[in-house]
Each structure stands twice: as structure tokens, then as C-alpha cells.
C-alpha positions in Angstrom: -34.9 22.9 -17.1 -31.4 24.4 -17.4 -32.3 27.1 -14.9 -33.7 24.6 -12.4 -30.5 22.5 -12.8 -28.3 25.5 -12.2 -30.3 26.4 -9.1 -30.0 22.8 -7.9 -26.2 22.8 -8.4 -26.0 26.2 -6.7 -27.9 24.9 -3.7 -25.7 21.8 -3.5 -22.6 24.0 -3.7 -23.9 26.3 -1.0 -24.8 23.4 1.2 -21.4 21.8 0.7 -19.5 25.0 1.4 -21.6 25.6 4.5 -21.0 22.1 5.8 -17.2 22.2 5.2 -17.0 25.5 7.0 -18.3 23.9 10.2 -16.2 22.2 12.8 -12.9 22.5 11.1 -11.5 25.7 12.7 -9.9 23.8 15.7 -8.3 21.2 13.5 -6.8 23.8 11.1 -5.3 25.8 14.0 -4.1 22.8 16.0 -0.3 22.8 15.8 2.0 21.1 18.3 3.8 23.3 20.8 7.5 22.7 20.2 8.9 25.5 22.3 10.5 23.0 24.7 12.5 21.4 21.9 15.7 22.6 20.4 14.9 23.4 16.8 18.6 23.6 15.7 20.0 20.6 14.0 23.4 20.1 12.4 23.9 21.1 8.8 23.4 18.4 6.2 26.6 17.3 4.5 26.5 15.7 1.0 29.4 13.4 0.4 28.3 12.0 -3.0 25.3 12.1 -5.4 23.4 9.7 -3.1 25.0 10.0 0.3 24.0 12.6 3.0 25.1 12.9 6.6 23.7 15.0 9.5 25.5 14.3 12.8 25.0 10.6 13.4 22.1 10.5 11.0 22.5 9.5 7.4 20.8 8.7 4.1 22.4 6.8 1.3 21.4 4.7 -1.8 22.6 1.1 -2.1 23.6 -0.6 -5.3 20.1 -2.3 -5.5 18.5 1.1 -5.6 17.1 1.2 -2.0 17.6 4.3 0.1 18.8 3.5 3.6 17.9 6.0 6.3 19.1 6.2 9.9 17.5 8.8 12.3 17.7 9.3 16.0 16.5 11.8 18.6 13.4 13.3 20.1 10.2 13.7 18.1 10.8 17.2 16.8 14.5 16.4 16.0 13.5 13.2 14.2 11.1 15.1 12.0 13.6 17.9 11.2 16.4 15.5 10.5 14.3 13.2 8.3 13.0 16.3 6.4 16.5 17.6 5.9 18.1 14.3 4.8 15.2 13.4 2.5 14.2 16.9 1.3 14.6 16.2 -2.4 12.9 12.8 -2.2 10.2 14.2 -0.1 9.4 17.0 -2.5 9.5 14.6 -5.4 7.0 12.2 -3.7 4.7 15.1 -2.9 4.8 16.3 -6.5 3.9 12.8 -7.7 1.1 12.6 -5.2 -0.3 16.0 -6.2 0.0 15.2 -9.9 -2.2 12.1 -9.3 -4.9 14.4 -7.7 -4.6 16.7 -10.7 -5.0 13.7 -13.0 -8.1 12.4 -11.3 -9.6 15.8 -10.6 -8.5 18.2 -13.5 -11.2 20.8 -12.8 -9.9 23.8 -10.7 -13.3 24.3 -9.2 -13.6 20.6 -8.2 -10.0 20.8 -6.8 -11.1 23.7 -4.6 -14.1 21.8 -3.4 -11.9 18.8 -2.8 -9.6 20.9 -0.6 -12.5 22.1 1.5 -13.8 18.5 1.7 -10.5 17.3 2.9 -10.4 19.9 5.6 -13.9 18.9 6.7 -13.2 15.1 6.5 -9.9 15.4 8.4 -11.5 17.7 11.1 -11.0 15.1 13.9 -7.7 13.6 12.8 -5.7 15.9 15.1 -7.6 14.4 18.1 -6.7 10.8 17.1 -3.0 11.1 16.3 -0.6 11.0 19.3 1.2 14.2 20.1 4.6 12.6 19.5 3.8 11.9 15.9 2.1 15.2 15.3 5.4 16.8 16.6 7.5 14.6 14.3 5.2 15.5 11.3 5.6 19.2 12.1 9.4 18.9 12.0 9.2 17.0 8.7 6.8 19.5 7.2 9.4 22.3 7.5 10.9 20.7 4.4 7.7 20.3 2.3 7.6 22.2 -1.0 5.9 25.6 -0.8 4.5 25.0 -4.3 1.6 23.1 -2.8 0.6 25.5 0.0 -2.6 26.1 -2.0 -3.8 22.7 -0.9 -3.1 23.4 2.8 -0.3 24.7 5.0 2.7 22.3 5.1 2.0 20.8 8.5 -1.7 20.1 7.8 -0.9 18.8 4.4 1.6 16.3 5.6 -0.7 15.2 8.4 -3.5 14.7 5.9 -1.2 12.7 3.6 -0.7 10.2 6.4 -4.4 9.4 6.0 -4.3 9.2 2.2 -3.5 5.5 2.3 -6.7 4.8 4.3 -8.9 7.1 2.2 -7.6 5.3 -0.9 -8.8 2.0 0.6 -12.2 3.3 1.3 -13.0 5.5 -1.8 -11.5 3.1 -4.3 -13.1 0.1 -2.5 -9.7 -1.4 -2.2 -9.0 -1.3 -5.9 -5.5 -0.1 -5.3 -4.7 -2.7 -2.7 -4.7 -6.5 -2.8 -2.0 -7.3 -0.2 -1.0 -10.8 0.7 0.9 -12.0 3.8 1.7 -15.2 5.7 3.6 -16.5 8.7 5.1 -19.9 9.5 6.8 -21.3 12.6 7.9 -24.4 14.5 7.7 -27.6 12.3 6.6 -25.5 9.3 10.0 -23.8 8.9 13.4 -25.4 8.3 14.9 -24.3 11.6 11.7 -23.8 13.6 12.1 -20.1 13.6 9.2 -17.7 12.8 9.2 -16.5 9.2 6.8 -13.9 7.8 6.3 -12.8 4.2 4.2 -9.9 2.9 3.5 -8.2 -0.4 2.3 -4.5 -0.2 0.3 -4.1 -3.4 -0.4 -0.5 -2.8 -0.1 1.1 -6.3 0.0 4.8 -6.9 2.0 4.7 -10.2 5.4 3.4 -11.1 7.1 6.7 -10.3 5.7 6.7 -6.8 7.4 3.4 -6.1 10.8 4.3 -7.6 12.4 5.7 -4.5 11.8 3.3 -1.6 13.3 3.9 1.8 14.4 1.3 4.3 14.3 3.4 7.4 15.9 2.7 10.8 14.7 4.8 13.8 16.3 5.2 17.2 13.7 7.3 19.2 14.4 8.7 22.7 11.2 7.0 23.9 10.2 3.5 23.0 12.1 0.9 21.0 14.3 1.1 17.9 12.7 -0.1 14.7 12.9 -0.4 11.0 10.3 0.1 8.3 9.9 0.2 4.6 8.5 3.5 3.5 8.7 6.5 1.1 9.8 10.1 1.8 7.2 12.0 3.7 5.7 9.0 5.3 6.4 8.6 9.0 3.8 6.0 9.6 4.5 2.3 9.2 3.1 -0.2 6.6 5.7 -3.0 7.1 8.3 -3.0 9.9 10.1 -4.8 12.8 11.5 -3.5 16.1 14.6 -4.4 18.1 12.6 -6.9 20.1 11.6 -8.8 17.0 8.0 -7.6 16.9 6.8 -7.1 13.4 3.7 -5.4 11.9 2.3 -5.4 8.4 -1.2 -4.4 7.2 -3.7 -5.8 4.7 -6.8 -3.8 3.8 -10.3 -5.1 4.6 -13.7 -4.3 3.1 -14.5 -0.7 4.2 -17.5 1.5 4.0 -16.9 5.1 2.9 -16.0 6.9 6.2 -17.5 10.2 7.2 -14.6 11.4 9.3 -10.9 10.6 9.5 -9.6 9.3 12.9 -6.3 7.4 13.5 -4.6 6.5 10.2 -3.7 2.9 10.2 0.0 3.6 9.5 0.2 5.7 12.6 -1.4 2.9 14.7 1.1 0.5 13.2 3.9 2.9 14.0 2.8 3.1 17.7 2.6 -0.6 18.0 6.1 -1.0 16.5 7.6 1.7 18.7 6.0 0.7 22.0 5.2 -3.1 22.0 7.5 -6.0 22.7 4.9 -8.8 22.4 1.5 -9.7 21.0 -0.5 -8.8 24.1 1.1 -5.3 24.2 0.3 -4.8 20.5 -3.3 -5.8 21.1 -3.6 -3.3 24.0 -2.2 -0.4 21.9 -4.6 -1.3 19.0 -7.6 -1.2 21.3 -6.8 2.3 22.4 -7.2 3.8 19.0 -10.2 4.6 16.7 -9.5 3.8 13.1 -11.7 4.9 10.1 -11.1 2.0 7.7 -11.0 -1.8 8.0 -7.6 -3.4 8.2 -5.9 -6.6 9.3 -2.6 -6.1 11.2 -0.4 -9.2 11.0 1.7 -9.1 14.2 4.7 -11.4 14.5 6.5 -11.8 17.8 9.9 -13.2 18.5 8.9 -13.3 22.2 5.8 -15.3 21.5 7.3 -17.3 18.6 4.2 -17.0 16.5 2.0 -14.5 14.6 -1.6 -13.3 15.0 -4.0 -11.0 13.2 -5.5 -7.9 14.8 -8.6 -7.0 12.8 -9.8 -3.4 13.2 -12.6 -1.4 11.8 -14.6 1.7 12.9 -17.2 -0.5 14.7 -15.5 -3.9 15.5 -12.3 -5.2 16.9 -11.2 -8.8 16.6 -8.1 -11.0 17.2 -7.4 -14.1 15.1 -5.1 -16.6 16.8 -4.7 -19.9 14.9 -5.0 -23.1 17.0 -3.4 -26.5 16.3 -1.4 -25.2 13.4 1.9 -23.4 12.8 1.0 -21.2 9.9 -1.2 -18.1 9.4 -2.5 -16.7 6.1 -3.9 -13.2 5.5 -5.3 -11.7 2.3 -8.0 -9.0 2.4 -10.9 -10.5 4.4 -11.4 -10.9 8.1 -11.1 -14.3 9.9 -11.8 -13.6 13.6 -15.1 -14.4 15.4 -15.9 -10.7 15.7 -16.5 -10.6 11.9 -18.1 -14.1 11.5 -21.5 -12.6 10.8 -20.4 -9.3 9.2 -22.3 -9.0 6.0 -19.7 -6.8 4.2 -17.0 -9.2 5.1 -19.0 -12.2 3.8 -19.8 -10.4 0.6 -16.1 -9.5 0.1 -15.1 -13.2 0.5 -17.7 -14.2 -2.0 -17.2 -11.5 -4.6 -13.6 -10.3 -4.5 -10.3 -12.0 -5.3 -9.3 -12.2 -1.6 -10.5 -15.8 -1.0 -8.8 -17.0 -4.2 -5.4 -15.6 -3.1 -5.9 -17.1 0.3 -6.4 -20.5 -1.2 -3.5 -20.1 -3.6 -1.2 -19.2 -0.6 -2.5 -22.3 1.2 -1.7 -24.4 -1.8 1.9 -23.1 -2.0 2.5 -23.5 1.7 1.2 -27.1 1.4 3.7 -27.7 -1.4 6.5 -26.4 0.7 6.5 -28.3 4.0 9.6 -26.5 5.4 9.7 -22.7 4.7 13.0 -20.8 4.4 13.5 -17.1 3.6 14.3 -18.1 0.0 11.1 -20.2 -0.3 9.1 -17.3 1.3 10.4 -15.0 -1.5 9.5 -17.6 -4.1 5.9 -17.7 -2.8 5.7 -13.9 -2.8 6.9 -13.8 -6.4 4.4 -16.4 -7.6 2.4 -15.2 -10.7 0.2 -18.2 -11.3 -3.3 -19.1 -10.2 -4.7 -22.1 -8.4 -3.2 -25.4 -9.6 -0.4 -23.4 -11.3 -3.0 -22.1 -13.9 -1.8 -19.4 -16.2 -4.1 -16.5 -15.4 -2.3 -13.6 -17.2 0.3 -11.2 -15.8 -1.2 -8.5 -13.6 -4.2 -10.5 -12.5 -5.2 -9.6 -9.0 -5.9 -13.2 -8.3 -2.1 -13.8 -8.3 0.0 -13.3 -5.2 2.4 -11.3 -7.4 0.3 -8.9 -9.3 3.4 -7.1 -10.7 2.6 -3.8 -9.1 3.8 -4.2 -5.5 5.3 -1.1 -3.8 7.4 -3.5 -1.7 7.8 -7.0 -0.5 9.3 -8.1 2.8 10.4 -11.2 4.6 11.0 -11.1 8.3 12.9 -13.6 10.6 12.0 -12.0 13.9 14.0 -14.2 16.3 17.2 -13.5 14.4 16.2 -9.8 13.8 16.7 -10.3 10.1 14.6 -8.7 7.3 14.8 -8.9 3.6 13.4 -6.1 1.5 12.7 -6.3 -2.3 14.3 -4.0 -4.8 12.8 -2.9 -8.1 11.1 -3.9 -10.2 8.2 -5.0 -8.0 9.3 -8.2 -6.1 11.6 -9.2 -8.9 14.8 -7.5 -7.9 17.3 -8.7 -5.3 15.9 -9.0 -1.8 18.4 -7.0 0.4 19.1 -8.4 3.9 19.4 -6.3 7.0 20.5 -7.4 10.5 18.8 -5.2 13.1 21.2 -6.4 15.9 24.2 -5.2 13.9 22.6 -2.0 12.6 21.5 -0.7 15.9 24.9 -1.7 17.5 26.7 0.3 14.8 24.3 2.6 13.0 26.8 4.9 11.5 28.2 2.4 9.1 27.2 2.5 5.5 25.8 0.6 3.7 23.5 -0.8 6.4 22.7 -4.0 4.4 24.1 -7.4 5.2 24.7 -8.3 1.5 26.1 -11.8 1.9 22.6 -12.8 3.1 20.8 -11.2 0.1 18.4 -13.4 -1.9 19.0 -13.3 -5.6 16.8 -11.5 -8.2 14.1 -13.2 -10.1 15.2 -14.1 -13.7 11.6 -13.6 -14.9 12.4 -9.9 -15.3 14.8 -10.8 -18.2 12.3 -12.8 -20.2 10.2 -11.9 -23.2 7.1 -12.5 -21.2 8.1 -9.7 -18.8 9.0 -7.4 -21.7 5.6 -8.1 -23.3 3.9 -7.4 -20.0 5.5 -4.0 -19.7 4.4 -3.2 -23.3 0.9 -4.4 -22.4 0.7 -2.0 -19.5 1.5 1.0 -21.7 -0.8 -0.2 -24.5 -3.6 -0.8 -21.9 -3.4 2.8 -20.8 -3.7 4.0 -24.4 -6.7 1.8 -25.1 -8.4 2.9 -21.9 -7.9 6.5 -22.8 -9.4 5.9 -26.3 -12.4 4.1 -24.8 -13.2 6.7 -22.2 -12.7 9.6 -24.7 -14.4 7.9 -27.6 -11.3 8.2 -29.7 -10.0 5.9 -32.5 -6.7 4.0 -32.6 -5.4 1.4 -35.0 -7.2 -1.9 -34.8 -3.9 -3.8 -34.8 -2.8 -1.9 -31.7 -6.0 -2.9 -29.9 -5.5 -6.5 -30.9 -1.9 -6.5 -29.7 -3.4 -6.5 -26.1 -4.2 -10.2 -26.4 -0.8 -11.0 -28.1 1.1 -9.3 -25.3 -0.9 -10.9 -22.4 -2.8 -13.8 -23.9 -4.1 -15.4 -20.7 -5.4 -12.2 -19.0 -9.1 -11.7 -19.2 -8.7 -7.9 -19.1 -7.0 -7.9 -22.5 -10.2 -9.3 -24.2 -12.5 -7.1 -22.0 -10.7 -4.0 -23.3 -10.9 -5.2 -26.9 -14.6 -5.9 -26.5 -15.2 -2.5 -25.0 -13.4 -0.7 -27.8 -15.2 -2.6 -30.5 -18.6 -2.2 -28.7 -18.2 1.6 -28.7 -17.3 1.5 -32.3 -20.3 -0.6 -33.3 -18.3 -3.6 -34.3 -20.6 -5.9 -32.4 -19.6 -9.3 -33.8 -15.9 -8.6 -33.0 -16.9 -7.3 -29.6 -19.0 -10.4 -28.8 -16.0 -12.7 -29.8 -13.7 -10.7 -27.4 -16.1 -10.8 -24.5 -16.8 -14.5 -25.0 -13.1 -15.2 -24.9 -12.8 -13.1 -21.8 -15.4 -15.4 -20.2 -13.1 -18.4 -20.7 -10.3 -16.7 -18.7 -9.8 -16.3 -14.9 -11.9 -13.1 -14.3 -10.8 -11.3 -11.2 -14.1 -10.6 -9.3 -17.7 -11.5 -9.4 -18.8 -8.0 -10.4 -16.4 -8.0 -13.3 -17.7 -11.4 -14.4 -21.2 -10.0 -14.3 -20.1 -7.1 -16.4 -18.8 -9.4 -19.1 -22.0 -11.4 -19.0 -24.1 -8.2 -19.4 -22.1 -7.2 -22.5 -22.6 -10.6 -24.0 -26.3 -10.4 -23.4 -26.6 -6.9 -24.9 -24.5 -7.9 -27.9 -26.6 -11.0 -28.6 -29.7 -8.9 -28.6 -28.2 -6.4 -31.0 -27.1 -9.2 -33.3 -30.4 -11.1 -32.8 -28.7 -14.2 -31.7 
């Protein structure tokens, strides 16, 4: 039996290596020709611990902890300048990202197979990323750390990283992402102006979100724009251009893709750089082939409203609300193109997307006239429907206390507010794009008199307890998965620290079940059942544990 199993594994390995060797040569050797570009850029000058200048370009950290980056020039120059200014941050982010891979895939053999798989999976990405952005990525990659060349050469590695956001959506089945966004205009806002709010709940660890960058770009082609990003990411997840066109993305239900095409952040970047209105944004989106499902919320100062562009590998839809002046987006599709899509219907039924949609509707109904301050309050909301306490960190909440960033746009005035740490709780820092692009060399770039004050929740005992809960949660998960023992009182502290969160009782039940303490486990799972469980599959898992335990206890 062991021999047959070894042969089976050997055949699978041979097949895998054979497959990954096919069709990747062109992609590996495709590097943009930059011979027509001047590769010489000014020397970076450091004027303080957190301020760097390079010609007209600069990077500095404001008092709220946000890095402010201004870059101008042609594609190759922009890449080189961005790389030079952010070199230390770039290499730090890359190290954090690679450490996550090592954490999830500790085996060296499996890491080697993963590298070959990535080369095969990304074999067509080079055909689906515009030359301009490949050129910019090439410039940026000159400042990547050589420590990680074993994964891939710097250019390919940085190109691949731009698709990591999409791969995370698909392979984790959106577990890392539960974004929420909304728009309001006309009679729904205090002054009639379009206002857009969004939470980017993309979580790759606390350290990954530490060094956020508010980036301002003045390209030689296209329009000037801002985005909220991290070092090494030239794509856009949330941004606004000089014409008051905004983009933000919310993940949809995706099947596991077989090949990478256009990363959604690159599509977002192209829309932001080359569209002035909704119709132009739609035309650009139609040109590109994506490999995961995403909703792109597009706001337009020109059109004075917002719409959703809903893209997936096989469908394309546009959702334009009628007879209303607000738009809500969570993580399911709303356009006619997906009305009969089985995966989308299943996602609405089983995930937390519909719940957050209804909670957002509830909060908008409670606030008949939206202002930027009210928009921030909505994005920070931690309760469930009807203001029910559902536990801190619950994915049914708009504020899951894990957001990478949160943003409010006021496109007609070219104003944007960006959250500062922790999560959405820090001060929302204001930026006026008209002033910044008129005088980009001034620092800081923020328009601080317009800032929105921090959330006092971060100074409460409840927040302190939640932070302790997160640390203890990780310890208990580790003990469960490694069949280790920890002090019972520590396990029970989970419910003390986060008493309304179903997960606390689920973890306690899991730990006791593995230890054979069936009565205590049953009590924990039955308590979990009384809380707001995040998804249908998780509720079914709790039910299954209760059934098994009752059989074991002959109840």
C-alpha cells in the first residue's frame, strides 16, 4: 500500500511538473523594452527620518501615520522614482508578504511546487496587462529585495504580486475580503453633492496594513489621480482622478480560476487614469478580461451619480439605480447580467453579504441627509441589524475591525478623506486634489482643517478587550489545530473578552470537543447557536457539532 501511494504521488508530481513546464516560456521571458526611456533619475535626498525627495517627487509621513507620495513622469520614470522613494517600505511589504506564504506553506518542497504553479498560472498575465503598466512595474522592480529572487526574478515577481489580491479572493473564497461601499447624491446628501464611502476589508495581517500610502500620480499620458495603496502596489483599489471620477472594488463570488488575466487593480488603475465619466469607465472595463468576480463602484462628478460595473470571467453587467439617489454595494452582484447566476444567488443566501447590504440600507434610512462625517460614522459602525450587539470582528458588521483602509470621496469638490490606524478608528485625513495638483511640491499634502476626528471607541475597555481577544484567539486556534493543551481559564477568557461573538463559543466548543469534554463542548456550541453566526455554512457546522455531541452524550 505504501509503495502504491508513493508511486501515485510520484506520478502526480511528474504530471504537475510537466504541466507547469508547458506554455510559460514566453511569459517568463517577456520583459518590456525600455531602451527609448531615460533610465537616469535624480538621486534621492533624505531630509528627515520620514521625508524623502527626488526632483519634484517626494514621500513623507504625516502625523496621523499615513505616507504621502507624489510621483510624476513617463511610465518607466514613475516606476523607478516610486521604487527609489519607497525602497525600504517596498522591501518591508515584500518581506511581510513572503512570510505569509512561508506561514501557510512551510514545506520547502511545497514552496518549490507553488513557485512552478504560479509561473504556470500567471502564464497569460503578460498578455493582459497594458504595456504602460508593465513598464512601470519593471522600473519599480529595480528596487525589489534580491533576497526573494528564489521565488522569481524581480520583474516577474512584482508583476505576479499585482494578481495576488485576485488570487486571494478566489482561493480563499473571499474569506479575506468583505468590503462594503455606498454612494448618495441629490436629495440624499446635505448639499446635493455626490458622496461615496468604502471600507476595504482586505486583511493580510496587522503588519501588512501598518504602512499605508496615499499616492498622487501625475502621468505624462492620461489624467492625474490619487489612490490609497501600499509600497509595491501600482494598481488601484480605491482612488479618484482630477476629473472627479472615483473607483473602488468589492469582491464577488468567484470560481477558482485556471489562468490569470488582467488583475482587477490594474483595470481599476486604467479606468482612473483614462476615464472622465461613467461611459468611458464602462468602455475601458469592457476591453479587459479579468479572472475573478468583482464589483467596481464608479462615481462621477460629471454624471453626478454612481454606478456598479460588475465583471467576471464570463459575464459583464452594469447596475444603474433608477428612481433613487443612493447606491449600496457589498459582495454580491445586482445587475440583470447576474440575475440568474447560480453562484451569485447562492452567495446572497449563504454569505454575510446580504446582511451587510441590509444593515447599510438601515443606516442610510436613519440618516436622510448624508455628510462626510455621517459617511464616516456609517463606515465605522460595529453593530448588526436593529443595532444588535453581534460581537467585535463579526463579518456581518460594516466595521469588522480589520480594514486595510476606509475612504470617503466628495468627487464634485475633488475632496477625499482617508482613514488612519487603527482600522477605520483613527482620524480621517482630508485631501483636496485641486490644491495638491496645483502645488504638488508642498508637504504635507493633507488639508488638515477638514479632517474628521478619530473614533473614541479605540480608547474604551471594549476595544482593549477585543485586541486581547484577537491574540488569544490565535493561541487557541493553534492549540486546536496542533492538538495541544492550554489552561482552561485561558480558553474561557475568549467569551469574557468578546461575549457577543459566536466565534468565541465555537472555539471553546472545538477545544473541549478535541479534549473529550463533551458536556462543556455542547454547552459552548449551544451558546454559539444563540449568537449572530456569520454564514450559513458556519451555522451548519455548529449544528453538526451539536448533533454529534448529543449522540455521544446519548441525549
